[in-house]
C-alpha positions, -999 to +999 in steps of 0.1 A: -129+606-148-095+590-144-071+600-115-035+592-115-014+589-084+014+615-087+043+608-064+068+636-063+100+636-043+100+660-014+127+686-008+136+697+027+130+734+034+158+751+052+172+786+056+156+814+037+132+790+018+119+777+050+113+811+065+096+822+033+072+793+033+064+796+070+053+833+063+027+820+039+014+794+062+000+818+088-027+794+101-002+766+108+020+763+139+056+754+133+071+726+154+108+732+161+137+710+174+149+720+209+176+744+195+151+760+169+175+751+141+152+729+122+114+729+116+102+694+123+067+700+108+036+721+111+002+716+128-032+731+124-064+726+144-099+733+132-135+729+145-163+723+120-200+730+126-211+693+127-199+658+123-209+655+087-189+685+077-159+671+096-160+639+077-166+656+043-134+675+050-115+644+061-126+626+029-113+654+008-080+654+026-077+616+024-083+616-013-058+644-020-033+626+003-037+594-016-033+611-050-002+629-040+013+601-020+018+624+010-003+617+041-008+639+072-012+626+107-048+633+116-064+634+151-101+639+152-131+638+176-166+646+163-161+682+150-125+688+160-095+680+137-058+684+142-035+678+113+002+673+114+024+676+083+061+665+082+083+646+059+104+617+071+125+613+040+131+649+029+168+646+037+181+610+037+214+622+052+197+637+082+197+612+111+172+633+131+143+622+109+113+644+101+113+679+089+092+703+068+094+699+031+080+716+000+054+689-002+042+697+033+038+733+024+019+724-008-004+700+011-010+727+038-021+752+012-045+726-003-059+718+032-064+755+039-085+757+007-106+728+019-112+743+053-121+776+037-147+758+016-162+739+045-165+768+070-183+793+047 
């Protein structure tokens, strides 16, 4: 089997597109700027049944992240994992830095499917 790294440019999610995507990411918590005018990213926490399942999940996330060229911030301790998704270059004209992009939403959906597989 041959895998190719597919790097796709991210597009910032704003306005109606942002709200539409957030409605579909019900298991993720949105992180907002102080005035709630921009979504800075999304987070999700999950606890697995054991250490082995946790690392099997993290391996799947790391491989997908590498293939897509889009990497979440991951915090972990034994069976607990917290994932943070945000894009730092979604809008190069924005001096505030990170925000939610279409790639973050796509990665969140894929991560949700991995979690569903692992907690059955």
